N, C-alpha and C positions, 0 to 999 in steps of 0.2 A: 280317223282321229281329227279333232278340230283344233283351232288355234288355242283355245283355253286349256287344252291338255298339254301344251308345249311350253317350253321356256321361251323367253323373248327371242324373236327371230330378227337378226340384224340384216338390214337391206341396204345395198348400194345402188343408187339410181344412175344409169348412164344414158344420156341423151344429149344431142348437140343443141337442143332448144331449151333455153332457160324457162320459157313459158311452160313447156311440157314437163320439165323437171319439177317446177313449182307446183303445177297442177297435180302431178302424180303424188308428190309429197303431201299436199293438202288433202287430197282424196283419201290416201291410205291412212293418214293420221286421223282424219275425221271418222272413217269407218272403224278404225281401231278403238277410238274413244266411245263410239256409239255401241259397239258390240262387246267391249271389254276384252278384246283380243290382245295379242302380244307382239305385234309388228313394231319394229323400231328403225326409223330411217337414220342410218349412221353416217351417210356421206353421199356426195353427188360428184359426177364427172361429165365433162362435155366432149372429151376426145378419147380415142383408143388408148393413147399413151397415159393419159390421166386415169383412165379406168384401171389399167394394169397397176399403176403406182398406188392408187387408192385401195385397190383390192389387197395388195400386199401389205399396206399400212394398217388397214382396218380389219382385214380378215373377216368379211361379212359371211353370214350363212348363205345369203342369196344375192346375186347380182342381177338386177333388172336391166337388160341390155338392148339398146337399139342396134340395128345392123349398120345403117349408114351414118358414119361419123366423119368429121372434116379431115382427119388425118389418116383414114384407113377404114377397114371393115371391123365391125363389132365381132364378127366371127373369128378374125385373127386375134383380137383382144381376148376373146373367150379361150382360145387355145393357150395363150400366154398365161392367163389367169389360172387356168386349171393345171398348167405345168408347175406354177409356183405354189398354188394353194389347192391341192387336189380335193380337199374336203368342202370347198366352196361349190355351190350350185349356181349355174347360170341359166336364167330364164329369158329367152328372147321375147321382146315386146316391140312390135313393129307395125307399120301400116303397109308393108310390102309383101305381096305374094308373088313369087317367081318360081318358075319350073324347078329349079335346082336348089333354091335357097334352104328349103326345109331339110333336104338331105344333107346339104353342106353344114347346116347348123348342128344336126345331130352328129355328123362326122367330127365336128369341132368339139364335141363333148357336152353341148347344151342339153339341159334336162327338159326343155319345153320350148314351144313356139306359139306365141299368142299374138292376136291382132289387137290394135289399140282401141277397137270398138268395144272391147270387153267391159262389163260394168265393175263397179268397185267390189262388190261381194265376190264376183267370180275371180277377179284378180287377186284379192286377198287369199281366197281359198287355194288358188293356183300356187301362190307363193308358199303357203303351208305345205301343200302336197309335194312341191319340188324340194323343200327343206327336208321332208321325210324321205327323199330319194325316189319319188315317183316321177314318171314321165308324163308330160302334159302336151297335148297337141290340140290347137284350136279346132273346133268342129268344122268351121268354114275351110280351114286349111286342109283338113282330112278329106273333105268332099272334093276339093280342088285337085289334090294329089291323086286320089283314086280315079278321077275322070281322066287325068293325064295318063295313068297306067293303062286304063281300058282303051284309050285312043292310040296307044303305042308310042306316046310322046315321052319326053323326059318328065320326072327325074329318072336317074339311072335305076334300072331294075336289077334284081339279083338273078344269078344263075340258078334255075330251079333244081339242077342236079345237086347243088349244095344243100338245099333243103331236103332232098331225098335221102341224104346221108344221116339226117337226124333220126334218132330213135323216137318212139311214140312218147316216152316220158320227156325227152328233150323238146319235142314239139309242144307239149302241154306247158312246160316251163316257159318257152318262148312266147306262147299266147298270153300267159299271165304277166310276163314282163311288158308286153305291148299294152296290156290293160292298166299299167302303172302300179302293179303290185310290187311291194318290197320283198326282199329275200325272206324275211320273217313271215309275211303274209302268204307267200308261195309255199313255204314249208308247212304252215298250218293247214292250208287248203288241200295240199297234196299228201299230208300226213308223212312228212319227211323231216329229217334233221336239217338245220341250217347249213351244216357242212356238205350234206348231199346236194342241196340246191346250188351251193357254190361250185361244186364239182360239175354239175350239169351245165351251169352257165359257162364254166371254163371250156367244156367240150363244145358247146354251141359256138362260142366265140372263135375257137380254133377252126371248126368246120366251115363257118361262114366267113372266115378271114376278116374278123372285126375285133375291136378291143374295148368297146364301150357298150353298156346296156342301152343307151339312148340310140345307138346305131341299130341294135337288134330290134328295138321298138319300131323305128321308122321303116326298117326293111320289111317287117311284118305288115305294117299298116299299108305300105305301098305295093304289096305283092298280092297276087290272087290267093286269098285266104283258103280257098278250097284245096290248094296245093299243099297246105300245111296241116290239114286235118287228117 
């Protein structure tokens, strides 16, 4: 689905740099006007505390969140925002690639992790995909994380015995979640009901000891995929 097929998507920009916030707002608004899309910048915040307060006040569809903020971590702000506004999606936009940050971001409930080098079109589409409930991981970050896994370094890896407890159908559902598929898309592709997909996801979460689909996606991405097939 594209932007034009959606209602207006309200976006809150969180970054400690006024220059970055202004640049992102200008970039997104210019791309929106040129493409006839429906992104709307409804607010800005420069600190973690302000991000939580503005998210509660504005109830945006997507929060575009930097990790490093002057009064704390954007990941902690992400946790608080989602605790207060569970329907809001948080998309991490940062210049930082750290061994554990991607995993920590997904554990915080973020729906994506992008680097600031992304272009306007890619960022706009990522915001749309996240608004639709999809999981987005920057290709550069994916390569970095997979290299770490192959080298035996962090981020934390999963216990393969947990994956072994998944049924063949559960493994297929997990793979599609990692591809960013929504429950509806998974149901259509696997010829299942939405309720059945939800039941599979509930079982997967229980077996893997997680509680968010974003965690499931990053665990799949950072694991030896051959173990899951």
